[in-house]
C-alpha positions in Angstrom: 0.0 0.0 0.0 1.6 3.2 -1.2 0.2 6.5 0.1 1.4 9.9 -1.2 0.8 12.8 1.3 0.8 16.3 -0.2 1.1 19.7 1.5 0.3 22.4 -1.1 0.5 25.6 1.0 3.5 27.1 2.8 6.1 24.5 3.8 5.0 22.5 0.8 6.1 18.9 0.7 5.5 15.5 -0.8 5.8 12.4 1.4 5.6 8.7 0.4 4.5 6.0 3.0 4.7 2.4 1.8 3.3 -0.4 4.0 3.7 1.7 7.2 7.2 3.0 6.4 8.2 6.5 5.4 10.1 6.3 2.2 10.8 10.0 1.8 9.5 13.5 2.4 10.7 16.1 0.0 10.1 19.7 1.2 10.0 22.3 -1.5 12.5 24.6 0.3 15.1 21.8 0.2 15.1 21.5 -3.6 17.5 23.7 -5.6 18.2 26.4 -3.0 14.5 27.3 -2.9 13.2 30.0 -0.5 12.0 28.8 2.9 8.3 28.0 3.4 7.8 27.6 -0.4 4.4 26.2 -1.5 3.7 23.8 -4.3 2.1 25.7 -7.2 2.7 23.2 -9.9 1.6 19.5 -9.6 4.5 18.5 -11.8 6.7 18.7 -8.7 4.8 15.6 -7.4 5.5 13.7 -10.5 9.2 14.6 -10.2 9.4 13.6 -6.6 7.9 10.2 -7.3 10.2 9.7 -10.3 13.2 10.0 -8.0 12.1 6.7 -6.4 11.4 5.1 -9.8 7.7 5.4 -9.4 5.0 6.6 -11.8 1.8 8.3 -10.8 -0.2 5.0 -11.2 2.1 3.2 -8.8 0.5 5.1 -5.9 -2.6 3.5 -4.3 -3.9 6.7 -2.6 -3.2 10.4 -2.8 -3.9 12.6 0.2 -3.9 16.4 0.4 -3.5 18.3 3.6 -6.4 20.5 4.6 -6.4 24.3 4.9 -8.8 27.0 6.1 -12.1 27.0 4.3 -15.8 27.0 5.0 -16.9 24.2 4.8 -14.1 23.2 2.4 -11.1 24.9 0.9 -9.9 25.1 -2.6 -6.4 25.3 -4.2 -5.8 26.9 -7.5 -2.6 25.3 -8.9 -1.3 24.3 -12.3 -0.4 21.0 -13.9 2.1 21.7 -16.7 0.4 24.8 -18.2 -3.1 23.9 -17.3 -4.9 25.5 -14.4 -6.4 23.0 -11.9 -8.7 23.6 -8.9 -8.6 21.1 -6.1 -11.0 20.8 -3.1 -9.7 19.9 0.3 -10.7 19.5 3.9 -10.9 22.5 6.3 -8.3 23.5 8.9 -10.2 22.1 11.9 -12.1 18.8 12.0 -15.8 18.9 11.4 -17.4 18.0 14.7 -20.0 15.7 13.2 -17.4 13.7 11.2 -14.4 13.9 13.5 -10.7 13.9 12.7 -10.8 11.1 10.1 -13.7 12.5 8.1 -12.2 12.7 4.7 -13.1 14.9 1.8 -13.1 12.6 -1.3 -12.6 14.2 -4.7 -11.1 13.7 -8.1 -9.2 15.9 -10.5 -5.7 15.6 -9.3 -3.9 16.1 -12.6 -0.5 14.5 -12.6 1.1 14.4 -16.0 -1.5 12.9 -18.3 -3.4 11.2 -15.5 -6.4 12.6 -13.7 -6.6 10.8 -10.4 -8.9 10.6 -7.3 -7.6 11.8 -3.9 -8.8 12.4 -0.4 -8.1 15.2 2.1 -8.1 15.4 5.9 -8.3 18.4 8.1 -5.0 20.2 8.8 -5.1 19.5 12.5 -5.6 15.8 11.8 -2.3 15.8 9.9 -0.5 17.5 12.8 -1.9 15.0 15.3 -1.2 11.9 13.1 2.4 12.9 12.3 3.1 13.5 16.0 1.4 10.4 17.5 2.4 7.9 14.8 6.1 8.8 15.1 6.0 8.8 18.9 7.2 6.1 21.4 3.6 5.8 22.5 2.5 4.5 19.2 5.3 2.0 19.3 4.0 0.5 22.5 0.3 1.0 21.7 -0.2 3.5 24.6 -2.8 6.2 24.4 -1.6 9.8 24.7 -2.8 13.4 24.9 -1.8 15.5 21.9 -1.4 19.3 22.1 -1.9 20.9 18.7 -1.0 24.6 18.8 -0.6 26.2 15.4 -0.3 29.8 14.2 -4.0 30.0 13.3 -5.5 28.2 16.2 -5.3 28.2 20.0 -3.8 25.3 21.9 -6.2 22.3 21.4 -6.0 19.0 23.2 -6.9 15.7 21.7 -7.0 12.2 23.1 -5.4 9.5 20.9 -5.8 5.8 21.1 -4.9 3.1 18.6 -8.4 3.1 17.0 -9.7 6.5 17.9 -8.7 10.2 18.3 -11.1 12.9 19.5 -11.0 16.5 20.4 -11.3 17.1 24.2 -11.0 20.9 24.7 -9.0 24.1 24.0 -6.9 25.5 26.7 -7.3 29.3 26.2 -8.0 31.7 23.3 -4.5 32.5 22.2 -3.6 31.7 18.6 0.0 30.9 17.9 0.5 34.0 15.7 0.2 36.1 18.9 3.9 35.3 19.6 4.9 36.6 16.2 2.6 39.7 16.5 4.4 40.6 19.8 7.7 40.4 17.9 6.3 42.9 15.4 5.3 45.4 18.1 8.5 45.3 20.2 12.2 44.7 19.5 14.3 44.4 16.4 11.5 43.1 14.2 9.1 45.9 15.0 6.7 46.9 12.2 4.8 50.1 11.8 1.8 48.5 10.2 -0.5 45.5 10.6 0.4 42.6 8.3 -2.0 39.8 9.0 -0.3 37.0 10.9 3.1 38.5 10.4 6.3 36.9 9.4 6.4 33.3 10.7 10.2 33.2 10.4 10.7 35.5 13.3 9.2 33.3 16.0 12.5 31.4 16.6 14.4 34.7 16.4 12.2 36.3 19.1 12.8 33.2 21.2 16.6 33.8 20.9 16.3 37.6 21.4 14.5 37.3 24.8 17.8 35.9 26.2 18.9 39.6 26.2 16.1 40.4 28.6 14.6 39.2 31.8 11.3 38.6 33.4 9.5 41.7 34.7 6.5 40.8 36.9 5.0 44.3 36.3 5.0 43.7 32.6 3.4 40.3 33.0 0.7 41.9 35.2 -0.1 44.4 32.4 -0.4 41.6 29.8 -2.6 39.6 32.2 -4.9 42.6 32.7 -5.2 43.3 29.0 -5.8 39.6 28.3 -8.7 39.4 30.8 -10.2 42.6 29.5 -9.8 42.1 25.7 -9.5 38.3 25.1 -10.9 36.2 28.0 -14.0 38.4 28.2 -14.7 38.4 24.5 -17.4 35.9 23.7 -16.6 35.9 20.0 -13.0 35.0 20.7 -14.3 32.3 23.1 -16.4 30.8 20.3 -13.4 31.1 18.0 -11.1 29.1 20.2 -13.8 26.4 20.8 -13.7 26.0 17.0 -17.1 27.4 16.3 -15.8 30.2 14.1 -13.7 29.3 11.0 -11.8 32.5 10.3 -8.8 33.7 12.4 -9.1 37.3 11.1 -11.0 38.4 14.2 -8.5 36.8 16.5 -5.6 38.5 14.7 -7.3 41.8 14.9 -7.9 41.3 18.7 -4.2 40.6 19.3 -3.1 43.5 17.2 -5.4 45.7 19.3 -4.2 44.3 22.7 -0.5 44.6 21.8 -0.9 48.1 20.4 -2.7 49.2 23.6 0.2 47.7 25.6 2.8 49.8 23.8 1.7 53.0 25.6 1.7 51.3 29.0 5.1 49.7 28.4 7.1 52.6 26.9 9.4 52.7 30.0 10.4 49.1 29.7 13.1 47.7 27.3 11.8 45.7 24.4 13.8 42.7 25.3 12.3 42.7 28.8 8.8 43.1 27.3 9.2 40.2 25.0 10.8 38.0 27.7 7.8 38.8 30.0 5.3 38.2 27.2 6.9 34.8 26.6 6.6 34.0 30.3 3.0 35.2 30.4 2.0 32.7 27.7 4.2 30.0 29.2 2.6 30.3 32.7 -0.9 30.2 31.2 0.1 27.1 29.3 1.2 25.3 32.4 -1.6 26.6 34.5 -4.4 25.6 32.1 -2.7 22.3 31.4 -2.7 21.5 35.1 -6.4 22.3 35.3 -7.1 20.1 32.3 -5.3 17.1 33.8 -7.1 17.5 37.1 -10.5 17.6 35.3 -9.6 14.6 33.0 -7.6 12.4 35.3 -9.4 9.2 34.3 -8.5 9.5 30.6 -6.1 6.6 29.7 -2.6 7.7 28.8 -3.2 11.1 30.3 0.4 11.5 31.4 1.8 10.9 27.9 2.0 14.1 25.8 2.7 14.7 22.1 3.2 18.2 20.9 2.4 19.3 17.4 1.8 22.5 15.4 4.2 25.4 14.8 4.4 26.2 18.5 6.0 22.8 19.0 9.3 24.5 17.8 9.3 26.7 20.9 11.9 24.7 22.9 11.4 26.8 26.0 7.7 25.9 26.2 8.5 22.3 25.5 11.1 22.2 28.2 8.8 23.9 30.8 6.1 21.3 30.1 8.5 18.4 30.4 10.0 19.8 33.6 6.6 20.6 35.1 6.0 17.1 36.4 2.6 17.0 34.8 3.7 14.3 32.4 5.7 11.1 32.5 6.9 11.5 28.9 6.8 14.3 26.4 7.3 13.7 22.6 7.9 16.3 20.0 8.6 15.1 16.4 11.4 16.9 14.5 8.8 18.4 12.2 6.0 19.6 14.5 5.2 22.6 12.2 3.8 22.4 8.7 7.0 20.8 7.4 5.5 17.5 8.7 2.1 18.0 7.2 2.7 15.9 4.1 3.7 13.1 6.4 0.7 13.8 8.6 -1.6 13.6 5.5 -0.3 10.2 4.6 -0.6 9.0 8.3 -4.2 10.2 8.4 -5.1 7.9 5.5 -3.1 5.1 7.2 -5.1 5.7 10.4 -8.4 5.4 8.5 -7.4 2.0 7.3 -5.4 0.6 10.2 -5.8 3.0 13.1 -3.1 5.2 14.6 -0.3 2.7 14.2 3.4 3.4 14.5 5.2 4.7 11.5 8.6 3.3 10.6 10.7 6.4 9.9 14.0 8.1 10.0 14.7 11.9 10.4 17.2 11.5 7.5 14.5 10.9 4.9 14.7 14.2 2.9 16.2 14.7 -0.5 19.4 12.8 -1.5 22.4 14.9 -2.4 22.5 15.9 -6.0 25.4 16.0 -8.4 26.3 19.6 -9.6 29.1 21.2 -11.4 31.6 22.4 -8.8 33.3 25.7 -9.7 36.9 25.1 -11.0 38.6 27.0 -8.2 37.6 24.2 -5.7 39.7 21.1 -5.4 38.7 17.7 -3.8 40.9 15.3 -1.9 40.0 12.1 0.0 39.4 12.9 3.7 38.7 10.4 6.5 36.8 11.3 9.7 40.1 11.3 11.5 41.5 13.8 9.1 38.4 15.9 9.2 38.5 16.0 12.9 42.0 17.6 12.6 40.7 20.3 10.3 38.0 21.2 12.8 40.4 21.1 15.7 42.5 23.7 13.8 39.5 26.1 14.1 38.3 25.8 10.4 34.5 25.6 10.0 33.4 22.9 7.6 30.2 22.6 5.5 29.2 18.9 6.2 26.9 17.4 3.6 26.1 13.7 4.1 23.4 11.3 2.9 19.8 12.4 2.7 18.7 15.7 4.2 17.0 16.0 7.6 13.2 16.4 7.9 12.0 19.6 9.5 13.7 22.9 10.0 16.7 21.9 12.1 20.0 20.9 10.7 21.0 17.6 12.4 24.3 16.6 10.8 23.1 16.0 7.2 23.2 19.6 6.0 25.3 21.3 8.6 28.1 23.7 9.1 30.3 22.3 11.9 33.1 24.0 13.8 35.1 23.7 17.1 33.2 25.1 20.1 36.4 26.1 22.0 36.9 29.6 20.6 34.9 32.5 22.1 34.8 34.2 18.7 33.4 31.2 16.7 29.8 31.9 17.5 30.1 35.5 16.1 32.1 34.2 13.2 29.4 31.6 12.3 26.6 34.2 12.7 28.6 36.6 10.4 28.9 33.8 7.8 25.2 33.1 8.1 24.3 36.9 8.1 22.4 36.4 11.3 22.0 38.7 14.3 24.6 38.6 17.0 22.1 37.3 19.6 21.3 34.2 17.7 22.6 30.9 19.3 24.8 28.3 17.7 23.8 24.7 18.7 26.0 22.0 20.1 25.9 18.5 18.6 27.2 16.1 21.2 27.8 12.4 21.8 24.7 11.3 23.8 26.5 9.4 26.5 28.7 12.4 27.4 26.1 15.2 27.2 25.3 15.2 30.9 29.0 16.1 31.6 28.4 19.5 29.8 24.7 20.2 30.0 21.8 20.0 32.4 19.8 17.8 32.1 21.8 16.6 29.1 19.2 13.9 28.5 18.8 12.5 25.0 17.6 15.2 22.6 18.2 13.9 19.1 16.1 16.5 17.2 17.1 19.7 19.1 13.6 20.3 20.6 14.3 21.1 24.2 16.4 23.6 26.1 19.4 22.6 28.2 21.7 24.6 30.5 25.4 24.6 29.9 27.1 23.7 33.2 28.6 27.0 34.6 32.0 25.5 35.2 32.4 24.4 31.6 31.1 27.5 29.8 34.6 28.9 29.2 35.6 25.6 27.7 32.9 25.5 25.0 31.9 29.2 24.7 30.7 29.1 21.1 27.7 26.9 22.0 26.6 28.9 25.1 23.6 31.1 24.5 23.4 34.6 26.1 21.3 33.2 29.0 23.6 30.2 29.6 21.3 27.8 27.7 22.1 25.5 24.8 20.0 24.1 22.0 21.5 20.6 22.2 21.4 17.8 19.7 22.6 14.5 21.0 23.9 11.7 18.8 24.2 8.1 20.0 27.8 6.8 19.8 26.5 3.7 18.0 24.5 5.7 15.4 25.1 4.7 11.8 25.0 8.3 10.7 28.4 9.7 9.7 28.3 12.6 12.2 28.6 10.0 15.0 31.9 8.7 13.6 33.1 12.3 13.3 32.3 13.1 16.9 34.0 10.0 18.1 37.2 10.9 16.1 37.0 14.5 17.4 36.6 13.3 21.0 39.7 11.0 20.5 41.7 13.9 19.2 40.6 16.7 21.6 38.9 15.0 24.5 35.7 17.0 23.7 32.6 15.1 22.4 30.9 18.0 20.8 31.0 20.6 18.0 29.2 23.7 16.9 26.3 22.9 14.5 24.3 25.3 12.4 22.4 24.9 9.1 24.2 24.9 5.7 22.1 27.1 3.5 21.8 30.4 1.7 20.2 33.1 3.9 16.4 32.7 3.7 16.6 29.4 1.8 16.5 25.7 2.5 19.5 23.4 2.9 22.2 23.1 0.2 21.1 20.4 -2.3 24.7 19.6 -3.3 28.4 20.4 -3.0 28.2 22.8 -6.0 25.7 25.0 -4.2 27.9 25.3 -1.1 30.9 26.1 -3.3 29.1 28.8 -5.2 28.0 30.3 -1.8 31.7 30.3 -0.9 31.4 31.7 2.7 33.1 28.6 4.2 36.4 27.4 2.8 36.1 23.7 3.5 33.3 21.4 2.3 33.2 17.7 3.3 30.9 15.3 1.5 30.9 11.6 0.8 34.6 11.1 1.8 35.9 14.1 -0.1 37.1 17.4 1.3 36.6 20.3 -1.1 38.9 23.2 -0.6 39.1 26.5 -2.3 42.6 26.9 -3.9 44.9 29.5 -2.4 45.1 31.4 -5.7 41.3 31.8 -5.9 41.2 32.9 -2.2 43.7 35.7 -2.9 41.7 36.7 -5.9 38.5 36.6 -3.9 39.9 38.7 -1.1 41.2 41.2 -3.5 
């Protein structure tokens, strides 16, 4: 049984699930240095993605399109070749009468010369299915609670069992975009006008920026007061967060209003403190309302197992607070909680209809394979073992590291990374300069899993960089490049026995230096997805060493002198 899941809107992607195994997920932004969040406007991209696996369009048993806002359905206007095509799809939220697995069945999916039937499930169904089916709870058949908090919806809680998933309740009427809107009212990403939901790319940047500030209880009190006056008491917003209103426009306008009113009352407070306090205001509400929910639903099976999905699942601080709260025995966040996992979720939704919410066999390294491109003539290649590469890194030379298939989701995890030694205090600034990023942005450590507790607290396994850890104070001077401004670290752990090449590199680097960790940041053009091949990294040219598939590419000294001149 082959199921092709398709995400047409932002973070567009094509995923193939065959007999319960994820074969690939191709995100549009990771093809050919495409811009981040790219949608699928031409259905020919689906044909091309299948062809990379030697498959034709008729080799697929079921096509599934992710849902999107619409009343009662949504529609997509795309093209196939040069022909316009209109496709119907399921809405954003599940229809209450039909539930999460109520599919919109249709036809007209034009792929090449074929016009094929397809189904569509609500957008939230895909988030829930991708999170639960990849979780350890699915592996053991345990039920779980799933928190879905996306940009356009408030935090919604679902109960998932093998053969059923149902909505339980929403926690509070705060759409995920509120975090982005706050970033557009205060701080370095401030805007003078209203622009809908704002720029989703700044959410992670705001999360980094608040390390410059500190919690101010007076600011929290102001946000709490305005929230109670303008949001909690608004019946229309209450109906919106319960799912009775389909549009988010009213909620966006309400949060614009609230934040704009707060500006006058907070003019004597620094923007970094305001945003840090706003972050804590939402975080406290999340924990408080989750506590009340658990008390009210204590008899639900699997109530202490939590999956987190939706764009807010990328907020590592909130994830960490929930995990540390003691409310749950286990917390799972997939490496693609945002819409980058929606194509996988669409396929898992169809799988759940047929077999229930069964575990998906998957690997985070299921993105596009490396391409073969024409490397510029000023770059030379020579064989390079992991031991030799460790020596290059120990000499304080950053290296673009391209290996195997790309990672799923937005975080570089050793498949499309820039690696560097963490021992130099200037390395973080150097990498941020290379990436053209703000000085307050963190650089993540990638560390052998068994030694992570020696450097970080808690230092527990975190293979997808989705929780916050504290760098041990006595070791911060030893690895300054991976210490964030507030002493935290966005850690990725790698099992020593992992078959991925980065594990072997870390072992060799540990043998050479005694340190089991390196700096890790994504290898990409500014504002684009990961490099698809060595040639792209060479043309970018901001790092002088590129390792891929046993070869170290180095810019020749003559070209370096010409480039610097």
